[in-house]
C-alpha positions in Angstrom: -15.2 -2.4 -13.5 -14.7 -1.4 -9.5 -12.7 1.1 -7.8 -10.6 -1.9 -6.2 -9.7 -3.3 -9.8 -9.0 0.1 -11.5 -6.4 0.2 -8.5 -4.9 -3.0 -9.1 -4.2 -2.8 -12.7 -2.6 0.7 -12.1 -0.6 -0.8 -9.0 0.2 -3.6 -11.6 1.1 -1.4 -14.8 2.3 1.8 -14.1 4.1 1.7 -11.0 5.5 5.7 -11.5 2.2 7.0 -10.7 1.0 4.8 -7.6 0.6 7.9 -4.9 0.5 6.8 -1.2 -3.1 7.6 -1.4 -3.8 4.6 -4.0 -2.0 2.7 -1.5 -3.9 3.2 1.2 -7.0 3.1 -0.8 -6.3 -0.4 -2.6 -4.8 -1.8 1.0 -8.3 -0.3 2.5 -10.3 -2.7 0.2 -8.5 -5.6 1.6 -9.3 -4.7 5.4 -5.7 -3.4 5.9 -6.5 -0.3 8.0 -3.6 2.3 8.8 -2.2 2.2 11.8 0.8 4.6 12.8 3.7 2.8 14.1 4.4 5.1 17.2 4.7 8.3 18.2 8.3 8.4 16.6 7.5 7.0 13.9 7.7 9.7 11.6 6.6 9.2 7.8 6.6 5.2 8.9 3.1 4.1 8.2 2.1 0.1 8.9 -1.2 -1.4 7.3 -2.6 -4.2 9.6 -5.4 -6.7 8.9 -7.2 -9.5 11.4 -7.8 -11.5 8.0 -4.3 -11.6 7.1 -0.8 -12.4 8.9 1.2 -9.8 6.8 1.6 -5.6 8.5 2.6 -4.0 5.3 5.4 -1.0 6.1 5.5 1.8 4.2 6.9 5.2 4.2 4.6 8.2 3.5 6.5 10.3 0.8 7.1 13.8 1.4 7.0 16.2 -0.2 6.0 14.1 -3.3 2.8 12.3 -3.5 4.1 8.9 -5.8 5.7 6.0 -4.4 8.5 5.3 -4.6 9.4 2.4 -7.4 11.5 -0.2 -4.7 8.4 0.7 -2.7 5.8 -0.4 -5.3 7.6 -3.6 -5.8 7.4 -4.2 -2.7 3.7 -3.5 -2.2 2.9 -5.8 -5.1 5.2 -9.0 -3.5 3.5 -8.1 -0.2 -0.1 -8.4 -1.6 1.1 -11.1 -4.2 2.5 -13.2 -0.9 -1.4 -13.2 0.5 -2.9 -14.2 -2.5 -4.7 -10.7 -3.3 -3.3 -10.1 -6.3 
């Protein structure tokens, strides 16, 4: 089982330990690239892909590294809408 599959299983099974870095790595496997929303974006980070129509917006958590439960749910929903999960 590859890293991509492990991250998908982790995303679906235990959202309390899913980190922003995990999300960024997984999105990279799906050809999404990180794009800061602008100079005044603060912790908001947008992920875009030329292959998929949706843009994924996440708030980078600080000081913790784990995404909040609602962020994990939103990420799962957006990836399911694109047919990636």
